[in-house]
C-alpha positions, 0 to 999 in steps of 0.5 A: 204783771210779771214784768212789774214784779221783776222791776221791783225785785231788781230795785229792792236788790239795789237798795244798798249793803245788808243791814249787818254791814252798817251795824258792823261799821258803827261798832268798828267806829265806836271801838276805835274811839273807845281805844284811842280817846276814852280808854286813855282818858279813863286811865289818866283819871284813875291815876289822878284819883289815886294820887289825890287819895294818897296825899300826905304831909311832907309830899312835894307837889305841884298845883294846877295853878303852877304853885310848887310847895310842900304839903303841911296839912291834909283834910278831907277836901282841902290841903294846906300847902307850905310855899316857903317858911312864912307862906301857907296856902289853902287849896282844893285837893283836886287842884294838885296835879302831880308830885315835884321831881327831885333828884332822888326821884329822877335817879330811880 
């Protein structure tokens, strides 16, 4: 009987690493994914929300479709973009991806 008990104890001790090793592995993987993927993406989204909320008439912007223009009017969800003297386009506020680079902005 003691031989069988010794066999099962030995088999149980060879079951693998302790549970906390496995838990620490998953915590480390999640931490790495957070630092490399999630955190930069959240920062970029925050900057884009800030950009969209601070739009004003006269800003020179670029849209996600590649249009360059000057903001003519800003409403709650839409922006009227002046492409040239005769052409104005109504776009969604979220379609604006950034400001145009001008010579003034590049020197600063």
